[in-house]
C-alpha positions in Angstrom: 126.1 41.4 -117.0 129.4 40.8 -115.3 130.9 37.4 -116.2 131.4 35.2 -113.2 135.1 34.8 -114.0 135.6 38.5 -113.7 134.5 38.6 -110.0 137.1 38.4 -107.2 137.7 34.8 -105.9 136.3 35.8 -102.4 133.1 37.0 -104.0 132.8 33.9 -106.2 133.1 31.8 -103.0 130.5 33.9 -101.2 128.1 33.5 -104.1 128.7 29.7 -104.3 128.0 29.4 -100.6 124.8 31.4 -100.8 123.7 29.4 -103.8 124.4 26.1 -102.1 122.1 27.2 -99.2 119.4 28.0 -101.8 119.8 24.7 -103.6 119.6 22.7 -100.4 115.9 23.6 -100.5 115.5 22.5 -104.1 115.2 19.2 -105.9 118.6 17.7 -106.7 119.8 17.1 -110.2 122.8 15.3 -111.7 122.6 17.1 -115.0 125.5 19.5 -115.4 123.5 21.5 -118.0 120.7 21.8 -115.5 123.1 22.8 -112.7 124.6 25.5 -114.9 121.2 26.8 -116.0 120.0 27.0 -112.3 123.1 28.8 -111.1 123.0 31.2 -114.1 119.3 31.9 -113.4 120.1 32.6 -109.7 123.0 34.9 -110.6 121.1 36.8 -113.3 119.1 39.2 -111.0 122.5 40.1 -109.5 123.8 41.2 -112.9 126.2 38.2 -113.2 126.4 35.6 -115.9 127.8 32.1 -115.7 128.8 29.6 -118.4 130.5 26.3 -118.8 133.7 28.3 -119.5 133.6 29.5 -115.8 134.2 25.9 -114.7 137.7 26.0 -116.1 140.5 27.8 -114.2 141.3 31.3 -115.3 144.4 31.6 -117.6 147.2 33.6 -116.0 
């Protein structure tokens, strides 16, 4: 699995937009843990993993 943070910023943005479209059809949640779990489950078939660490900016 490729960590989300290792993907180019343009690809991250594309994935986030595609995921937002998918989630617009789902039940909303305010739980950050649930949001991360849903995003990770959506990314997994694409060979990408996401964790809470990916919410923080990349160190330069």
